[in-house]
N, C-alpha and C positions, 0 to 999 in steps of 0.2 A: 532417204535413209534417216532414221531417227537421230535427233540431236540430244546432247547432254545439257541440261539446264544449268544456269549460273549457280543456283543454289546447290545442285548436285555436285558441281565442280568443287565448291567449297567443302562439301562433305567428303569428297574423294581426297582433298588435300589433307584433311585430318586423318582419314584412314591410312593414307600412304605414309604420313609422318609417324603414326603409331606403329606401322609395319616396320619402320626403321629401328624403333626403340629396342625391342626384345632381341633381335639378332645381333645388333651392335653390342649389347650387353654381353651376350655369350661369346662372341668372337674376340672382343677386346679383353675379356677376362682370361682367355687362354694364355695371353702374354703375361698376365700377372701371376699365374699359378706358381712358378718357381719362387717368387717373392712371398706369396701367401704361405707356401710350404715352409719357407725359412722362418717367417714371422711366428707361426703357430706350431712349428716342429711337426708338420703333417707329412706323412710318407706318401709314396706314389699312388698306392691303391686308395688310400684315404682321400687324396686329392680328387679322385674321380667322383666322389660323393658331392663335391661342389656343384657339379652338373647334374648328377643323378637325382639328388634330393629335389632340385628345381623341376626336373623333367617329370618325376613321379607325381608331384602335386599338380602340375599343370595338366598332365594327362588325365588324372582321375577326376579332376573338377571340371574339365572343359565341357563335357557333354551335359552333366547336370546343370551347370550354370548357363549353358546355351538354352536349355529348356526353360529355365527361370527367365531368361531374356525374352523368349517368345511369349511368356505369360505376363511379365511385368513391363517389358519394353527393352529392345536391343540397345537403344541410345543410353538409357539409364544404366544398364549393366556395364556397357562400354565405359562410361565416364567413371563409375565406381571402380572399375578395373584399373584405369589409369591412376586413380588416387591411391589405391592399395599398393600397386606395383611401385609407385614413386616413394611412398612412405617406407615400405620395407627395404627399398634400395638405399635410402638414407640410413636406415638402421644397420644395413649390411656394412656400410662404410664406417660405422661407429663400433663395429664388433670388437670384442676384447678377447675372443677365443675362437678356435676353429669350430667348436661345437655351436657357438652362437651364430657364426657366419653361415654354417650349413642350415641351421634352423631358419634364419632370415631368408636364405635362398628358397627354402621350402615355402615360406609364406609369400614370397615374391611370385612364386609359381601360381598361386591362387589368383593373384591380380592379373597375371599374364593369361590365365585361363579365361577370365572374364573378357579380356581384350581380344584374344585370338578366337574365342568361340563366337564372337559377334562381328568382327571386322569384315570378314569375307562375305557374310550374309548381308551386311549393310551395303557393301560395295556392289554386290549382285543386284540388290534391290534398287540402287541408285542409277544403274546403267542399263540401257535397253540392250536386248540380245545382240543386235548388230554391232554394238560397240564393246561387248563384254570381253572378247578376246584381247583387244588392245588395252582395255583397262586392267585386266588381269596381268598382261605382260608388263605394264608399267609398275603394278604393285609388286610383282615378283622381282622386277629390276631394282626396285627400292630396297627390297630385302637383301639382294645380293650386293647393292651399293653399301648397305650397312655392314655386311660381312666383309666387304673390301676395306671400308673405313675402320672397322674394329681393330684388326691387327696393326694397321699403320698408326692410328691415333692412340690405340691402347698401349702400344709399345712406347710411344713418346710420353704419354701421361704417366705410365708406370715408371719410366726412367727418371722423369723430372719430379713428379709429385708422390710416387709410390703407389701401391695397389689400391689404397683407399680413394685416390683421386678418380679412378674409373667410376666408382659408385656415385660419387657426388656429381660428376659430369652427366651421367645418365639420369640422375634424379632431376637435374636442371632441365633436361630435355622433356622429362615427364611433366614438369610444371608448365612448360610451354604448351604441350599437347592438351593439358587440362584446361588451360585458358582458351585455346582455340576451339575445343569441343563445345564449350558453352556458347560461343558466338557463331561458329560456322556449321555445326552439325544440328540441323533443324529437323523437326518432325519426329515421329516415333513409329516403331514397327512392333505390333503385338499380334502375331499370327495365331497364337494359342490363348488369347485373352479369355478368362473365365474357366480355363481348365485347371484341374487340381494337379499339384506337383507330386510326382511319384517318388516319395522319400525312400521307401523300402527298396525299390528298384535301383535308386542311386547308390544306396549302401551296398547292395550286392555287386554293382558295377565297380564301385570304388575299391572294395576289398579284393575283388577278382583281379583287377588291373594292377593294383599295388603289389599284390602277392606275386603275380606273374613277373613284373619288372624286378622286384626285389629278389625273387627266386633265381631269375636268369642272371642277375648280377653276382650271385653267390655260387653259381655252378663251378666245379662239380662237387662242392661240399654237400653233405647230407642235408644241412639246413636249406640250401638252395633247392634241392629236389623236393623237399617237403613243401616249401612255399610255392614252387611251380605247380605241384599237384593240387594244392589248395586253391590256387588261382584258377586253374582249369575247371575245378569242381564248381567254384562260385560263378564262373562264366556260363556253365551249363544251366545252373539255377537261374541266373539272370535272364538267359534267352527264353527258357520255359516260362518264367514269371512274366516277362514283358509281352509275350505273345497273347497273354490272357487279359492284359490291362486295356481299359478304354482310353486312358491317357498315359501311355508309357513315357518314361523319361527319354527313351530312344526307340524309334521305330525299326526294330531288327529286320523287318521285311524289306527294308532298303537293300540289305545284303542278300536276302534269300530270293527276292523277286526281281531285282534290278541287276542284271549281269554286268552291264557297263559300269555301274557304280561300284559293285563289289570288286571286279578285277582291277579297275583303276585305283581304288583305295588300297588294294593289296600291292599293286605296283609301287604306290607311294610309300607304303610301309617298308617294303623291301629296299627301296632306294635310300631312304633315310637310315635304315638299319645298317646299310653298307657304306655310308659316307659320313655320318655325323661326327665320328671320332677321329677323322683324318687330321683335322686341324689340331686337336688335342695331342695326338701322338707326334705330329711333326713339330709342334711348338716345343715339346719336351726334348725332342731330338736336336733341334737347331740350337736351343739354349744350353741344354745339359751336355750333350755329346759334342756338338760343334763349337760351343763356347761363344755364341753370338749374343750381342746385346738385345734386349727386347725390341727396340726400334728397328734393328737390322733384320731380326727374325720376322717382324711384322711386314717389312718391305718385300720379303720373299713370299710370305703367305698371301699378301694382297693380290698377287697376280691371278690367282684362281677366281676371286670374287669379282675383279674388274671384268674379266672375260665373261663370267656368269651374267653380270649386269647387262653387258652389251648384247649378248645373244638372247636374253630374256625379252628385251624390247624388240629386237629384229623378229624373233619367232612369234611374239605376241601380235605384231602387225601382219604376219603371214598366216595366222591361224585360221582366218576365214577363207583362205585360198587353198590350203592344203589340209590333209587329214591330221587333226591333232593327235590321234592315236598313233599314226605312223611316225610323226615327228617325235613323240614321247619315247617310242620304242627305239628309234635311232639314237636319241640322247642317252638312253640307258646302255646301249651297246658301246657307245664311246666311253662311258664311265668304266666299263669292264676293262677296256684296254689300258686306261690310265691307272687303275688299281693294280693290274698285273705289273706295270712298269715300276710302281712304288715298292714292290716286293724285292727289288734288286738294290735298294739303297744300302750303302755301306758307310763306315766312318769317314771315308774320303770322297764320297760321291760329289761331283761338281755341282755347284748350286744352280747352274744353268739347266742341268738335267732335271733337277727337282722343280724348277720354275716351269719348264716345258710341260712336265706331267701335270702340274697344278693347273696350267692353262688348258690342257686337254680335258681335265676333269671339269673345269669351269665351263667349257664348251658343252660337255655332256649334260651338266646340271641345267644350263640355260636352255638347251633344246628340249629337255624333259619336263621341267617344272610347270611352266605356265600352260602348255598344251594339256598336260595331264589334269591340272586343276580345272581347266576349261571343260574338259570332258566330264569330270565329276559334277561340277555345278550345273552343267547343261543337261545332265541326265535325270534331274529331279524336278518336281513341281515347285512353284513359288513358295507354297506353305512349308516346304521341306528345306528351304535354303539354309536356315540356321543350323538344323541338324546335320546337313551335308557339310557345312562349314566347320562345325565342331568335330565331325567325324574325320574330316581331312586334317584338321589340326591334331587330333588324337593320333592318327596314323603317323604324322610327322614326329610328335613328341614320344610316342611309344617306340618308334624306330630309332630316335635319338638315344633313348634310354637303353634299348637293346644294343645299339652301337657302342655306347659307353660300357655296357656290361661285357661285351666281347673284348674291348680294350682292357678292362679291369681283369677279366679272366686270364687273358694272355699275359699281362704283366705279372699277375699273381703266380701263374704256372711256372714262368721262367725265372723270376727273381724274388718272389714272395712280396710281403708288404715292407719293402725296404726303400730307402732313399736312392735316387739315381746318382751314384758316385762312380768315379773312374773304374774301380774294380768290377763294377757290374754293367759297364757300357755294352759288353758283348751280349749279356743276357737281355738287356733292354732292346737291343737291335733285333735279337731273335723274336722277342715278344711283338715288336712292331711289324716284322715281316709276316709273322703268323696271323696277326690281326688283319693285315692287308690281303692275305690270301683268302681268309674267311670272307672278307668283304667282297672280293671278286667273285667268289662262288655264289654268294647271296644275290649279287647284282645280275649274274647270269640267269638265275632263277627268275628275277624280276623281268628280264627281257622276254621270257616265255609267257609270263603273266600278262605283260603289256601286249604281246602279239595275239593272245587268245581272246581278248575282249571284242565285243561287237559294238561298234560305236553308234550311239544314238544320233540321228540327224537333227541338227538345230539350225 
């Protein structure tokens, strides 16, 4: 069996630490949202743009920047991504208004796109196929460990140092990654060296995706419908244009000719669309409705990510013995059960019940994620690793944005753009239940998408 070299292990160390950075930022920030809302007088719907602005920029820039990475070098783009993300995170901590903070989160998303569009491709290139399932399992486990650490440490940092402390702690981790990248990440990968960058295709893609996400976030308003239709039109233009290019920014034939890749990517999109806003909604519920301190709310939310991290490692080690597609489908089905359970939460629900459901969801996420990613990355050729990595990240981020859009729509429908005050607790609970019901239906669709794929033998 092939072995992983010492130099590759050093590279994997950098990739895994960087995989910790972005999810830790997002999960810890959920605990600081009430404080940020108070500091800048931001209402519930406006607060969703803290995540949505970041998700939009990361999603629209990930595929174009991944192509630039193939042309200029994955390592180079990765390091610049760490630098930009760290710089904008520092600026976020120094923000003097809600508008500035949202703008800095948007710019942070560009740095994250450079990171996330290259890290999985670098990992796949460093590790031989026989070790890939285990390496992906460890990487996904690191992500879930970050999600676990985020609520716990985010709650403590927020309670002691305030919301700005979270940004400065994350920036410090970014500086560590920057230093390690220079010394541990050796070599360069330029699978498309000499190709021309498809600027016009990137513009079509960016406008299309941004319009779709923004439109979805503003449904059922007329503005939302207009942007949604605009996004769909630009995506049609993008697909037609890309099929005619010698050097497209993204090879759309990956979706049209590779059934395994297409269905696995769709399953990932559905999964993230149905799950990303769970922590956001529960964080507001635990702190606003139940009156918990940020650190206490974090201790409850941590239960999901701890279980996720554990099962990611276990499943990663088993992925070469069992069908990754079947394991991913099983994980998605478990998530459906957990989401249905969340729809019964009331103002007096016992915290043990909530933690049980979070652990159930964590089991489902852990069983789904690394096998699904393994199927995606193993279904493409070596020269397509970066595009597959970027597509996977885009599915995740687009799904996250859709999830936040569903949460925003639900809150807006039941309580408008108002603060969560005692008089509106009932309306907020209705919006939360509605969001969880929609998520459960989406995940059920994902089960069928995951079942339908034909797994490529690797």
